[in-house]
Backbone of each chain as ProteinMPNN parsed JSONL, in Angstrom:
{"seq_chain_A": "XXXXXXXXXXXXXXXXXXXXXXXXXXXXXXXXXXXXXXXXXXXXXXXXXXXXXXXXXXXXXXXXXXXXXXXXXXXXXXXXXXXXXXXXXXXXXXXXXXXXXXXXXXXXXXX", "coords_chain_A": {"N_chain_A": [[23.319, -82.753, -41.347], [24.005, -85.84, -39.703], [22.881, -86.861, -37.49], [20.745, -88.538, -35.108], [17.634, -87.149, -34.311], [15.76, -86.131, -31.649], [12.382, -85.897, -30.567], [9.724, -84.922, -28.487], [11.796, -82.147, -27.243], [11.571, -81.897, -24.553], [9.566, -83.473, -22.073], [6.892, -83.789, -19.912], [5.209, -85.704, -17.604], [2.636, -87.451, -15.706], [3.088, -89.875, -13.137], [2.463, -93.234, -14.025], [1.313, -92.662, -16.448], [1.742, -92.994, -20.049], [4.713, -92.542, -21.99], [5.851, -91.12, -24.951], [8.446, -90.925, -27.224], [10.023, -89.537, -30.065], [12.121, -90.128, -32.918], [14.138, -88.974, -35.544], [16.072, -89.518, -38.486], [18.712, -89.295, -41.002], [20.195, -90.825, -42.816], [20.968, -94.026, -44.393], [20.712, -96.825, -42.246], [22.218, -99.308, -40.091], [21.401, -100.264, -37.653], [19.408, -99.061, -34.888], [19.782, -97.506, -31.807], [18.584, -97.073, -28.506], [19.067, -95.03, -25.663], [19.358, -94.255, -22.158], [20.023, -91.556, -19.985], [20.885, -90.606, -16.854], [20.87, -87.634, -15.218], [23.401, -86.467, -16.222], [25.163, -88.595, -16.075], [26.622, -91.829, -16.955], [25.644, -93.509, -20.031], [22.872, -95.629, -20.307], [22.149, -98.565, -21.92], [19.191, -99.228, -23.651], [17.657, -100.518, -25.707], [18.047, -102.19, -28.824], [17.29, -101.944, -32.205], [17.117, -103.507, -35.272], [17.663, -102.764, -38.779], [16.001, -104.312, -40.322], [13.9, -104.885, -38.757], [10.684, -104.107, -37.364], [9.384, -103.62, -35.007], [9.981, -103.768, -31.496], [10.11, -105.171, -28.234], [10.743, -104.638, -24.779], [10.297, -105.357, -21.638], [8.703, -102.677, -20.135], [9.119, -101.142, -22.311], [8.654, -100.146, -25.675], [9.689, -100.197, -28.925], [9.591, -98.797, -32.131], [10.352, -98.932, -35.624], [10.614, -97.263, -38.632], [11.862, -97.506, -41.575], [11.359, -96.444, -44.041], [10.371, -93.94, -43.574], [12.425, -93.025, -42.132], [12.422, -92.967, -39.298], [11.901, -93.431, -35.763], [10.332, -94.642, -32.774], [10.02, -94.452, -29.238], [8.305, -95.946, -26.718], [7.322, -95.692, -23.434], [5.647, -97.444, -21.119], [3.25, -97.112, -18.438], [4.627, -95.234, -16.697], [7.224, -94.401, -14.308], [8.48, -92.548, -11.483], [11.186, -93.0, -11.37], [11.87, -93.229, -14.004], [12.531, -90.787, -14.896], [14.712, -88.958, -16.808], [17.18, -88.299, -19.382], [16.631, -89.191, -22.738], [18.078, -90.792, -25.464], [18.255, -91.335, -28.965], [20.19, -93.301, -31.158], [21.234, -93.657, -34.203], [22.912, -96.155, -36.078], [25.118, -95.679, -38.511], [25.034, -97.094, -41.731], [27.1, -96.824, -43.473], [29.521, -96.365, -42.171], [29.445, -97.514, -39.672], [29.115, -96.016, -37.323], [27.85, -94.595, -34.353], [25.494, -91.972, -34.047], [24.404, -89.14, -32.248], [21.549, -87.325, -31.097], [20.208, -84.414, -29.405], [18.613, -85.367, -27.46], [15.704, -86.312, -25.463], [14.31, -84.856, -22.705], [12.82, -86.384, -20.157], [10.441, -86.009, -17.683], [8.983, -87.462, -14.972], [6.378, -87.052, -12.947], [5.63, -87.638, -9.543]], "CA_chain_A": [[23.673, -83.487, -40.133], [23.651, -87.247, -39.751], [22.506, -87.328, -36.171], [19.358, -88.759, -34.766], [17.048, -85.984, -33.669], [14.638, -86.553, -30.831], [11.253, -84.986, -30.427], [10.019, -83.522, -28.177], [13.022, -81.91, -26.494], [11.24, -82.105, -23.149], [8.254, -84.083, -21.885], [6.573, -83.909, -18.5], [3.981, -86.494, -17.455], [2.364, -87.968, -14.369], [3.376, -91.29, -12.911], [1.403, -94.11, -14.502], [1.003, -92.355, -17.849], [2.698, -93.461, -21.051], [5.563, -91.5, -22.59], [6.298, -91.448, -26.304], [9.493, -90.07, -27.778], [10.26, -89.826, -31.462], [13.479, -89.925, -33.407], [14.276, -88.968, -36.996], [17.457, -89.563, -38.928], [18.788, -88.878, -42.403], [20.917, -91.712, -43.714], [20.709, -95.455, -44.218], [21.255, -97.31, -40.98], [22.309, -100.739, -39.827], [20.48, -100.432, -36.539], [19.159, -97.846, -34.126], [19.85, -97.858, -30.389], [18.043, -96.083, -27.568], [19.8, -94.959, -24.405], [18.895, -93.378, -21.092], [21.091, -90.941, -19.209], [20.403, -89.958, -15.634], [21.565, -86.499, -14.624], [24.785, -86.295, -16.621], [25.997, -89.765, -15.81], [26.829, -92.661, -18.123], [24.469, -93.921, -20.797], [22.396, -96.99, -20.102], [21.567, -99.068, -23.154], [17.826, -99.702, -23.449], [17.176, -101.456, -26.714], [18.593, -102.076, -30.181], [16.39, -102.452, -33.235], [17.855, -103.586, -36.524], [16.975, -102.108, -39.896], [14.993, -105.212, -40.898], [12.862, -105.081, -37.754], [9.716, -103.009, -37.326], [8.956, -103.367, -33.63], [10.669, -104.579, -30.512], [9.643, -104.918, -26.883], [11.585, -105.04, -23.656], [9.625, -104.905, -20.42], [7.754, -101.581, -20.372], [9.576, -100.38, -23.476], [8.286, -100.601, -27.017], [10.369, -99.385, -29.939], [9.227, -99.051, -33.518], [11.272, -98.387, -36.624], [10.075, -97.136, -39.989], [13.019, -97.087, -42.378], [10.911, -95.649, -45.199], [10.226, -92.567, -43.08], [13.62, -92.724, -41.358], [11.981, -92.538, -37.974], [11.729, -94.443, -34.729], [9.692, -94.121, -31.583], [10.196, -95.187, -27.984], [7.148, -95.829, -25.833], [7.479, -96.211, -22.076], [4.304, -97.574, -20.546], [3.11, -97.072, -16.973], [5.873, -94.588, -16.277], [7.539, -94.266, -12.89], [9.356, -91.408, -11.2], [12.563, -93.413, -11.663], [12.113, -93.107, -15.447], [12.985, -89.424, -15.162], [16.053, -89.031, -17.384], [17.26, -87.918, -20.795], [16.597, -90.351, -23.618], [18.74, -90.522, -26.741], [18.311, -92.347, -30.004], [21.497, -93.284, -31.812], [21.293, -94.49, -35.403], [24.228, -96.639, -36.479], [25.177, -95.49, -39.949], [25.428, -98.281, -42.487], [28.306, -96.551, -44.264], [30.76, -96.378, -41.387], [29.221, -98.185, -38.398], [29.3, -95.099, -36.21], [26.64, -94.065, -33.73], [25.368, -90.521, -33.972], [23.446, -88.799, -31.205], [20.888, -86.027, -31.058], [20.28, -83.749, -28.104], [17.846, -86.12, -26.482], [14.431, -85.87, -24.883], [14.327, -84.847, -21.243], [11.54, -86.863, -19.628], [10.205, -85.826, -16.254], [7.803, -88.168, -14.507], [5.999, -86.474, -11.659], [4.952, -88.616, -8.691]], "C_chain_A": [[23.2, -84.928, -40.224], [23.012, -87.721, -38.464], [21.038, -87.657, -36.07], [18.847, -87.531, -34.046], [15.782, -86.394, -32.945], [13.579, -85.453, -30.734], [10.239, -85.618, -29.484], [11.353, -83.361, -27.452], [12.792, -82.142, -25.011], [9.805, -82.605, -23.053], [8.028, -84.261, -20.396], [5.232, -84.614, -18.36], [3.806, -86.899, -16.0], [2.706, -89.451, -14.315], [2.185, -92.133, -13.361], [1.023, -93.858, -15.953], [2.075, -92.962, -18.769], [3.476, -92.277, -21.624], [6.02, -91.974, -23.958], [7.311, -90.425, -26.774], [9.775, -90.505, -29.203], [11.674, -89.461, -31.878], [13.45, -89.928, -34.929], [15.752, -88.95, -37.349], [17.495, -89.396, -40.44], [19.438, -89.872, -43.345], [20.478, -93.158, -43.521], [21.396, -95.952, -42.952], [21.341, -98.823, -40.954], [21.382, -101.101, -38.681], [20.275, -99.093, -35.855], [19.069, -98.245, -32.656], [19.276, -96.718, -29.557], [18.782, -96.205, -26.24], [19.089, -94.035, -23.431], [20.108, -92.833, -20.354], [20.468, -90.209, -18.03], [21.372, -88.861, -15.234], [23.055, -86.447, -14.94], [25.706, -87.451, -16.301], [26.162, -90.576, -17.089], [25.533, -93.031, -18.809], [24.145, -95.378, -20.513], [21.715, -97.438, -21.384], [20.184, -99.649, -22.858], [17.453, -100.788, -24.441], [17.854, -101.156, -28.055], [17.577, -102.657, -31.145], [17.142, -102.4, -34.562], [17.01, -103.051, -37.673], [15.909, -102.993, -40.529], [13.891, -105.549, -39.896], [11.931, -103.874, -37.725], [9.304, -102.652, -35.906], [9.711, -104.295, -32.695], [10.192, -104.179, -29.118], [10.697, -105.35, -25.879], [10.953, -104.484, -22.399], [8.583, -103.857, -20.726], [8.119, -100.736, -21.586], [9.082, -101.016, -24.767], [8.929, -99.651, -28.007], [9.852, -99.785, -31.311], [10.259, -98.404, -34.435], [10.592, -98.391, -37.979], [11.202, -96.614, -40.867], [12.597, -96.265, -43.6], [10.743, -94.183, -44.817], [11.454, -92.116, -42.295], [13.232, -92.186, -39.978], [11.822, -93.733, -37.051], [10.982, -93.806, -33.569], [9.97, -95.051, -30.409], [8.986, -94.896, -27.116], [7.498, -96.456, -24.496], [6.09, -96.259, -21.462], [4.361, -97.524, -19.028], [4.337, -96.451, -16.328], [5.972, -94.46, -14.762], [8.438, -93.063, -12.692], [10.808, -91.734, -11.546], [12.887, -93.379, -13.153], [12.569, -91.704, -15.829], [14.443, -89.447, -15.59], [16.012, -88.389, -18.765], [17.347, -89.184, -21.628], [17.159, -89.959, -24.982], [18.497, -91.676, -27.706], [19.65, -92.197, -30.702], [21.455, -94.224, -33.013], [22.736, -94.91, -35.68], [24.295, -96.578, -37.991], [25.687, -96.739, -40.649], [26.753, -98.074, -43.192], [29.584, -96.692, -43.461], [30.61, -96.946, -39.988], [29.504, -97.28, -37.208], [27.945, -94.641, -35.688], [26.66, -92.545, -33.783], [24.22, -90.184, -33.03], [22.833, -87.425, -31.454], [21.0, -85.449, -29.667], [19.412, -84.414, -27.052], [16.516, -85.514, -26.111], [14.557, -85.95, -23.377], [12.933, -85.209, -20.746], [11.49, -86.644, -18.127], [8.903, -86.525, -15.9], [7.502, -87.695, -13.095], [5.231, -87.481, -10.815], [3.544, -88.176, -8.309]], "O_chain_A": [[22.125, -85.205, -40.757], [22.634, -88.889, -38.363], [20.204, -87.147, -36.818], [19.57, -86.936, -33.247], [14.851, -86.933, -33.544], [13.871, -84.26, -30.813], [9.914, -86.79, -29.673], [11.974, -84.359, -27.085], [13.709, -82.538, -24.291], [8.943, -82.218, -23.841], [8.874, -84.819, -19.696], [4.234, -84.175, -18.93], [4.7, -86.717, -15.174], [2.623, -90.171, -15.31], [1.034, -91.779, -13.103], [0.472, -94.738, -16.614], [3.146, -93.376, -18.327], [2.96, -91.164, -21.726], [6.514, -93.092, -24.106], [7.069, -89.219, -26.73], [9.768, -91.696, -29.512], [12.326, -88.609, -31.275], [12.811, -90.787, -35.537], [16.577, -88.429, -36.599], [16.452, -89.358, -41.092], [19.253, -89.777, -44.559], [19.719, -93.473, -42.605], [22.515, -95.55, -42.634], [20.642, -99.522, -41.687], [20.673, -102.106, -38.726], [20.91, -98.102, -36.216], [18.373, -99.196, -32.302], [19.465, -95.544, -29.876], [19.08, -97.299, -25.761], [18.322, -93.156, -23.824], [21.088, -93.543, -20.125], [19.636, -89.316, -18.194], [22.541, -89.118, -14.948], [23.881, -86.39, -14.029], [26.925, -87.278, -16.263], [25.88, -90.083, -18.18], [24.452, -92.884, -18.239], [25.025, -96.238, -20.485], [20.808, -96.768, -21.878], [20.02, -100.453, -21.941], [16.985, -101.858, -24.052], [18.183, -100.01, -28.361], [17.059, -103.751, -30.918], [17.727, -101.378, -34.921], [15.794, -102.904, -37.55], [15.008, -102.49, -41.202], [13.045, -106.404, -40.163], [12.344, -102.754, -38.025], [8.919, -101.515, -35.633], [10.037, -105.433, -33.035], [9.909, -103.011, -28.854], [11.443, -106.303, -26.104], [11.053, -103.29, -22.119], [7.662, -104.113, -21.502], [7.479, -99.718, -21.848], [9.088, -102.236, -24.932], [8.733, -98.438, -27.933], [9.697, -100.97, -31.609], [10.942, -97.453, -34.057], [10.059, -99.412, -38.414], [11.464, -95.411, -40.897], [13.386, -95.483, -44.129], [10.948, -93.292, -45.641], [11.526, -90.973, -41.844], [13.656, -91.108, -39.562], [11.637, -94.87, -37.484], [10.995, -92.587, -33.401], [10.13, -96.261, -30.568], [8.684, -93.74, -26.817], [7.919, -97.611, -24.431], [5.436, -95.228, -21.306], [5.378, -97.848, -18.415], [5.003, -97.081, -15.507], [4.972, -94.416, -14.045], [9.089, -92.608, -13.633], [11.567, -90.859, -11.962], [14.053, -93.49, -13.532], [12.953, -91.468, -16.975], [15.311, -89.894, -14.84], [14.954, -87.988, -19.251], [18.048, -90.131, -21.271], [16.777, -88.947, -25.569], [18.53, -92.844, -27.318], [20.179, -91.092, -30.821], [21.619, -95.435, -32.867], [23.664, -94.115, -35.532], [23.611, -97.336, -38.68], [26.654, -97.362, -40.209], [27.459, -99.04, -43.481], [30.617, -97.091, -43.999], [31.545, -96.872, -39.191], [30.065, -97.72, -36.205], [27.027, -94.343, -36.452], [27.699, -91.914, -33.59], [23.193, -90.861, -33.019], [23.486, -86.503, -31.943], [21.784, -85.925, -28.845], [19.476, -84.057, -25.876], [16.237, -84.352, -26.406], [14.879, -87.007, -22.834], [11.987, -84.436, -20.896], [12.394, -87.05, -17.396], [7.85, -86.218, -16.457], [8.283, -87.917, -12.17], [4.291, -88.111, -11.299], [2.846, -88.895, -7.594]]}, "seq_chain_B": "XXXXXXXXXXXXXXXXXXXXXXXXXXXXXXXXXXXXXXXXXXXXXXXXXXXXXXXXXXXXXXXXXXXXXXXXXXXXXXXXXXXXXXXXXXXXXXXXXXXXXXXXXXXXXXXXXXX", "coords_chain_B": {"N_chain_B": [[26.59, -108.677, -22.656], [28.589, -105.883, -21.422], [30.735, -104.816, -18.842], [31.827, -101.745, -17.859], [34.354, -99.697, -16.592], [35.456, -96.497, -15.484], [38.147, -94.297, -14.766], [39.44, -91.191, -13.61], [36.294, -90.684, -11.819], [35.484, -88.122, -11.677], [37.014, -84.884, -11.989], [38.766, -81.902, -11.14], [40.579, -79.541, -12.774], [43.452, -77.49, -13.482], [43.868, -74.96, -15.956], [45.948, -75.58, -18.795], [47.107, -77.872, -17.882], [47.259, -81.527, -18.046], [45.125, -84.393, -18.303], [44.678, -87.818, -17.771], [42.424, -90.272, -18.677], [41.121, -93.355, -17.744], [39.869, -96.395, -19.128], [38.329, -99.384, -18.523], [37.411, -102.64, -19.435], [35.371, -105.514, -18.785], [35.691, -107.707, -20.377], [37.178, -109.026, -23.377], [37.146, -106.882, -26.125], [36.499, -105.856, -29.466], [36.14, -103.264, -30.507], [36.596, -100.02, -29.296], [35.549, -96.856, -28.123], [35.787, -93.287, -27.785], [33.976, -90.619, -26.397], [32.759, -87.249, -26.192], [30.832, -85.14, -24.121], [29.638, -82.147, -24.016], [28.519, -79.548, -21.75], [25.039, -79.688, -21.453], [24.762, -80.627, -24.01], [24.787, -82.939, -26.824], [26.218, -86.219, -27.367], [29.465, -86.471, -28.741], [31.504, -88.111, -30.986], [34.862, -88.715, -30.392], [37.067, -90.346, -31.113], [38.024, -93.546, -32.462], [39.387, -96.157, -30.716], [42.006, -98.096, -31.545], [43.279, -101.325, -31.238], [46.654, -101.886, -30.843], [47.387, -100.126, -32.822], [47.409, -96.753, -34.177], [44.92, -94.452, -33.005], [41.766, -93.675, -34.581], [40.715, -90.626, -35.555], [37.963, -88.339, -35.328], [36.588, -85.721, -37.374], [37.744, -82.551, -36.452], [38.988, -83.266, -34.144], [42.177, -83.935, -32.786], [45.262, -85.78, -32.581], [47.309, -84.677, -31.022], [46.02, -83.176, -29.133], [44.22, -84.949, -27.983], [45.518, -87.548, -27.173], [45.44, -91.091, -27.482], [45.585, -94.306, -26.068], [45.712, -97.842, -26.604], [46.467, -100.508, -25.368], [45.716, -103.196, -25.133], [43.001, -105.6, -25.485], [41.15, -104.938, -23.565], [41.454, -102.474, -22.385], [41.863, -98.925, -22.376], [43.154, -95.606, -22.766], [42.46, -92.119, -22.575], [43.862, -89.027, -23.078], [43.495, -85.705, -22.126], [44.916, -82.937, -23.267], [46.865, -80.041, -22.385], [44.821, -78.374, -21.2], [41.865, -76.319, -21.426], [39.212, -74.121, -20.275], [37.148, -74.71, -22.066], [37.316, -77.387, -22.474], [35.927, -78.567, -20.498], [33.793, -81.076, -19.746], [31.82, -84.095, -20.014], [33.452, -87.097, -20.352], [33.256, -90.043, -22.109], [33.758, -93.513, -22.437], [33.141, -96.159, -24.711], [32.103, -99.446, -25.784], [31.933, -101.871, -28.37], [30.58, -104.95, -28.491], [30.546, -106.693, -30.508], [31.151, -106.789, -33.929], [31.056, -104.211, -34.697], [28.485, -103.675, -35.368], [26.784, -104.126, -33.378], [25.369, -103.977, -30.033], [26.305, -101.031, -28.371], [27.997, -100.376, -25.473], [28.237, -98.179, -22.709], [30.584, -96.539, -20.571], [30.594, -95.186, -17.168], [31.345, -92.564, -17.346], [33.489, -89.64, -17.147], [33.602, -86.781, -15.378], [34.798, -83.746, -16.155], [36.132, -80.741, -15.048], [37.508, -77.718, -15.926], [39.437, -75.152, -14.715]], "CA_chain_B": [[26.806, -107.298, -22.22], [29.939, -105.571, -20.976], [30.807, -103.908, -17.698], [32.886, -100.798, -18.154], [34.671, -98.754, -15.521], [36.299, -95.378, -15.857], [38.813, -93.576, -13.699], [38.631, -90.927, -12.429], [34.888, -90.419, -12.113], [35.422, -86.677, -11.867], [38.227, -84.17, -11.606], [38.837, -80.46, -11.371], [41.959, -79.324, -13.192], [43.853, -76.139, -13.86], [44.163, -74.81, -17.385], [47.328, -75.83, -19.17], [47.55, -79.197, -17.441], [46.715, -82.662, -18.796], [44.47, -85.429, -17.514], [44.501, -89.096, -18.46], [41.242, -91.005, -18.256], [41.269, -94.777, -18.023], [38.664, -97.164, -19.402], [38.584, -100.821, -18.358], [36.253, -103.481, -19.755], [35.493, -106.807, -18.108], [35.892, -108.758, -21.359], [37.888, -108.541, -24.554], [36.266, -106.297, -27.132], [37.218, -105.424, -30.658], [36.055, -101.837, -30.775], [36.407, -99.094, -28.184], [35.349, -95.502, -28.607], [35.774, -92.192, -26.806], [33.023, -89.562, -26.716], [32.708, -86.068, -25.332], [29.515, -84.529, -23.982], [29.758, -80.818, -23.425], [27.342, -79.234, -20.923], [23.767, -79.489, -22.131], [24.85, -81.015, -25.413], [24.739, -84.354, -27.152], [27.519, -86.893, -27.388], [30.231, -86.345, -29.968], [32.569, -89.101, -31.062], [36.207, -88.162, -30.523], [37.936, -91.246, -31.864], [37.953, -94.993, -32.274], [40.669, -96.633, -30.189], [42.359, -99.332, -32.23], [44.277, -102.092, -30.506], [47.907, -102.102, -31.54], [47.685, -99.112, -33.845], [46.979, -95.4, -33.82], [43.485, -94.224, -32.986], [41.174, -93.001, -35.733], [40.072, -89.435, -35.014], [36.895, -87.691, -36.077], [36.86, -84.35, -37.787], [37.735, -81.595, -35.351], [39.769, -83.797, -33.017], [43.528, -84.28, -33.226], [46.013, -86.637, -31.667], [48.111, -83.89, -30.095], [45.136, -82.699, -28.079], [43.555, -86.091, -27.347], [46.211, -88.81, -27.431], [44.722, -92.279, -27.033], [46.315, -95.57, -26.098], [44.895, -99.068, -26.531], [47.51, -101.536, -25.325], [45.165, -104.548, -25.25], [41.589, -105.643, -25.868], [40.264, -104.61, -22.437], [41.869, -101.247, -21.723], [42.228, -97.787, -23.211], [43.24, -94.325, -22.073], [42.311, -90.865, -23.315], [44.469, -87.891, -22.403], [43.086, -84.374, -22.557], [46.173, -82.217, -23.1], [46.879, -78.585, -22.399], [43.386, -78.118, -21.048], [41.276, -74.994, -21.28], [37.841, -74.272, -19.763], [36.281, -75.279, -23.11], [37.407, -78.849, -22.394], [35.036, -79.041, -19.431], [32.816, -81.962, -20.382], [31.833, -85.485, -19.578], [34.132, -87.938, -21.332], [32.733, -91.397, -21.966], [34.235, -94.551, -23.336], [32.131, -97.165, -25.037], [32.627, -100.616, -26.475], [31.031, -102.687, -29.175], [30.965, -106.32, -28.173], [30.556, -107.486, -31.735], [32.055, -106.373, -34.985], [30.733, -102.837, -35.09], [27.062, -103.515, -35.661], [26.037, -104.625, -32.236], [25.107, -103.026, -28.964], [27.411, -100.279, -27.805], [27.828, -100.125, -24.054], [28.983, -97.016, -22.275], [31.061, -96.43, -19.212], [29.877, -94.22, -16.334], [31.755, -91.203, -17.674], [34.403, -88.847, -16.318], [33.193, -85.376, -15.43], [35.99, -82.903, -16.073], [35.972, -79.289, -14.95], [38.789, -77.023, -16.082], [39.319, -73.791, -14.186]], "C_chain_B": [[28.246, -107.108, -21.783], [29.852, -104.605, -19.804], [32.039, -103.038, -17.888], [33.107, -99.887, -16.951], [35.586, -97.671, -16.063], [36.907, -94.755, -14.612], [39.481, -92.338, -14.26], [37.164, -90.718, -12.802], [34.662, -88.921, -12.324], [36.749, -86.065, -11.451], [38.061, -82.696, -11.91], [40.298, -80.144, -11.624], [42.2, -77.858, -13.537], [44.154, -76.089, -15.35], [45.645, -75.01, -17.643], [47.847, -77.197, -18.748], [46.899, -80.272, -18.302], [46.109, -83.663, -17.833], [44.335, -86.682, -18.357], [43.349, -89.856, -17.834], [41.411, -92.463, -18.666], [39.904, -95.423, -18.234], [39.018, -98.648, -19.376], [37.297, -101.592, -18.621], [36.466, -104.862, -19.153], [35.66, -107.971, -19.072], [36.615, -108.166, -22.57], [36.897, -108.044, -25.601], [37.1, -105.81, -28.304], [37.28, -103.905, -30.741], [35.797, -101.056, -29.49], [36.371, -97.679, -28.742], [35.442, -94.503, -27.445], [34.851, -91.086, -27.316], [33.21, -88.395, -25.747], [31.271, -85.553, -25.3], [29.689, -83.21, -23.265], [28.461, -80.475, -22.702], [26.095, -78.949, -21.744], [23.738, -79.934, -23.575], [24.745, -82.525, -25.587], [26.142, -84.949, -27.084], [28.16, -86.723, -28.758], [31.374, -87.351, -29.936], [33.905, -88.4, -31.269], [37.041, -89.05, -31.434], [37.573, -92.685, -31.574], [39.334, -95.454, -31.838], [40.959, -97.999, -30.783], [43.463, -100.051, -31.473], [45.512, -102.297, -31.366], [48.228, -101.113, -32.629], [47.124, -97.77, -33.399], [45.459, -95.288, -33.872], [43.044, -93.504, -34.249], [40.329, -91.842, -35.225], [38.996, -88.896, -35.937], [37.313, -86.266, -36.427], [36.745, -83.408, -36.593], [38.509, -82.044, -34.133], [41.124, -84.269, -33.527], [44.292, -85.004, -32.139], [46.813, -85.826, -30.65], [47.276, -83.423, -28.906], [44.527, -83.862, -27.287], [44.298, -87.387, -27.659], [45.494, -89.983, -26.767], [45.658, -93.47, -27.092], [45.333, -96.723, -26.016], [45.874, -100.239, -26.52], [47.002, -102.969, -25.454], [43.663, -104.451, -25.509], [40.628, -105.299, -24.735], [40.523, -103.236, -21.844], [42.221, -100.169, -22.737], [42.356, -96.555, -22.326], [43.044, -93.19, -23.063], [42.962, -89.778, -22.483], [43.909, -86.603, -22.993], [44.263, -83.455, -22.236], [45.975, -80.711, -23.111], [45.454, -78.033, -22.277], [43.037, -76.639, -20.928], [39.851, -75.188, -20.762], [36.873, -74.885, -20.778], [36.318, -76.804, -23.118], [36.549, -79.418, -21.275], [33.877, -79.806, -20.055], [32.74, -83.254, -19.589], [32.482, -86.284, -20.704], [33.71, -89.386, -21.063], [33.444, -92.345, -22.925], [33.091, -95.531, -23.586], [32.792, -98.31, -25.78], [31.522, -101.254, -27.297], [31.474, -104.121, -28.982], [30.998, -107.213, -29.398], [31.574, -106.962, -32.724], [31.687, -104.997, -35.515], [29.262, -102.618, -35.368], [26.194, -104.04, -34.537], [25.883, -103.553, -31.164], [26.392, -102.342, -28.541], [27.092, -99.963, -26.356], [28.751, -98.997, -23.637], [29.449, -97.151, -20.826], [30.313, -95.346, -18.457], [30.288, -92.777, -16.585], [32.72, -90.609, -16.664], [34.001, -87.39, -16.485], [34.399, -84.496, -15.155], [35.595, -81.443, -16.027], [37.347, -78.659, -15.01], [38.612, -75.568, -15.657], [40.285, -72.833, -14.873]], "O_chain_B": [[29.031, -108.056, -21.774], [29.015, -103.703, -19.777], [33.151, -103.538, -18.056], [32.153, -99.371, -16.369], [36.381, -97.899, -16.976], [36.281, -94.691, -13.554], [40.065, -92.43, -15.34], [36.837, -90.589, -13.982], [33.761, -88.513, -13.057], [37.505, -86.644, -10.671], [37.321, -82.301, -12.811], [41.157, -80.439, -10.794], [41.275, -77.104, -13.839], [44.636, -77.062, -15.931], [46.488, -74.657, -16.818], [48.905, -77.631, -19.203], [46.089, -79.971, -19.178], [46.533, -83.767, -16.682], [43.927, -86.62, -19.517], [43.303, -90.057, -16.62], [41.796, -92.761, -19.796], [38.916, -95.047, -17.602], [39.893, -99.106, -20.112], [36.234, -101.249, -18.103], [37.6, -105.325, -19.025], [35.761, -109.117, -18.634], [36.649, -106.949, -22.752], [35.922, -108.726, -25.915], [38.253, -105.407, -28.147], [38.334, -103.329, -31.011], [34.905, -101.386, -28.707], [37.068, -97.351, -29.702], [35.206, -94.845, -26.286], [34.918, -90.671, -28.473], [33.742, -88.545, -24.648], [30.583, -85.534, -26.32], [29.866, -83.169, -22.047], [27.415, -81.047, -23.006], [26.094, -78.081, -22.616], [22.78, -79.644, -24.293], [24.629, -83.277, -24.619], [27.116, -84.26, -26.781], [27.498, -86.818, -29.792], [32.12, -87.423, -28.959], [34.068, -87.6, -32.191], [37.644, -88.581, -32.4], [36.911, -92.999, -30.585], [40.33, -95.177, -32.506], [40.222, -98.955, -30.54], [44.471, -99.444, -31.11], [45.429, -102.818, -32.478], [49.251, -101.247, -33.301], [46.451, -97.671, -32.373], [44.802, -95.944, -34.679], [43.83, -92.817, -34.901], [39.332, -92.058, -34.537], [39.1, -88.984, -37.16], [38.248, -85.702, -35.858], [35.781, -83.46, -35.829], [38.669, -81.277, -33.184], [41.213, -84.921, -34.567], [44.013, -84.864, -30.948], [46.973, -86.267, -29.512], [47.791, -83.296, -27.795], [44.344, -83.768, -26.073], [43.752, -88.248, -28.35], [45.007, -89.878, -25.642], [46.427, -93.627, -28.04], [44.256, -96.599, -25.432], [46.086, -100.885, -27.546], [47.757, -103.862, -25.838], [43.124, -103.365, -25.724], [39.413, -105.361, -24.921], [39.862, -102.864, -20.874], [42.787, -100.44, -23.796], [41.738, -96.476, -21.265], [43.415, -93.29, -24.233], [42.645, -89.625, -21.303], [43.857, -86.438, -24.212], [44.572, -83.222, -21.067], [45.062, -80.181, -23.744], [44.969, -77.318, -23.154], [43.805, -75.833, -20.403], [39.33, -76.303, -20.803], [35.885, -75.51, -20.391], [35.445, -77.442, -23.707], [36.46, -80.637, -21.125], [33.079, -79.241, -20.803], [33.485, -83.474, -18.634], [32.101, -86.156, -21.868], [33.798, -89.878, -19.938], [33.695, -92.006, -24.082], [32.197, -95.693, -22.755], [33.885, -98.173, -26.329], [30.341, -101.181, -26.958], [32.618, -104.468, -29.277], [31.434, -108.362, -29.325], [32.73, -106.722, -32.375], [31.985, -104.669, -36.663], [28.835, -101.483, -35.583], [25.02, -104.356, -34.729], [26.222, -102.387, -31.367], [27.43, -102.981, -28.374], [26.061, -99.367, -26.044], [29.874, -98.865, -24.124], [28.802, -97.782, -19.99], [29.481, -94.653, -19.042], [29.64, -91.857, -16.085], [32.767, -91.01, -15.5], [34.053, -86.837, -17.583], [34.95, -84.503, -14.054], [34.822, -80.966, -16.859], [38.243, -79.017, -14.244], [37.753, -74.853, -16.172], [40.316, -71.647, -14.546]]}, "name": "protein", "num_of_chains": 2, "seq": "XXXXXXXXXXXXXXXXXXXXXXXXXXXXXXXXXXXXXXXXXXXXXXXXXXXXXXXXXXXXXXXXXXXXXXXXXXXXXXXXXXXXXXXXXXXXXXXXXXXXXXXXXXXXXXXXXXXXXXXXXXXXXXXXXXXXXXXXXXXXXXXXXXXXXXXXXXXXXXXXXXXXXXXXXXXXXXXXXXXXXXXXXXXXXXXXXXXXXXXXXXXXXXXXXXXXXXXXXXXXXXXXXX"}
């Protein structure tokens, strides 16, 4: 399978805590994108990290990429109840420029 | 960024019928895609909608079942033909605002239930 695979499948934390989600993939990539999906609705783009980048920040989000290990992580700091959602990583394959998705991490932030 | 709208947002259909889903983007984009998300599952790419030519389908998806139109650089339609309950899914369109290696933005999705 070429898809990004998220770990853990589910994560439950208290408001204010940090949440870390991991992603592994199998092929060479051009970039890797993280998305959020609330309750079966559309995907909201969070951040894109290119293959020559190691870390990227956007607000409370921090994404890392290790191409040697074919892995990425998404850190959400000071989580809020509104962060409750499914989070997907989507590696963009270098061979055909197609995004592939795993099953996501379901994050629940308890108030 | 790109703002994407889809119509309808949801529908309930009878088996054997067809439904056409529309995707409208607020700016001209080179690449548009259609995905399916079955209940509790991940997103699966159905096809790439090519402007002015036939769509490029992924393995397991065929034009007779999922005909796609792309008449211009801001609009595309996906038809789900001869529907069965297995077609119950969320269908999402997405666009790449660059040349295939940039951010992909997604529409709000169309939730389809087939009875």
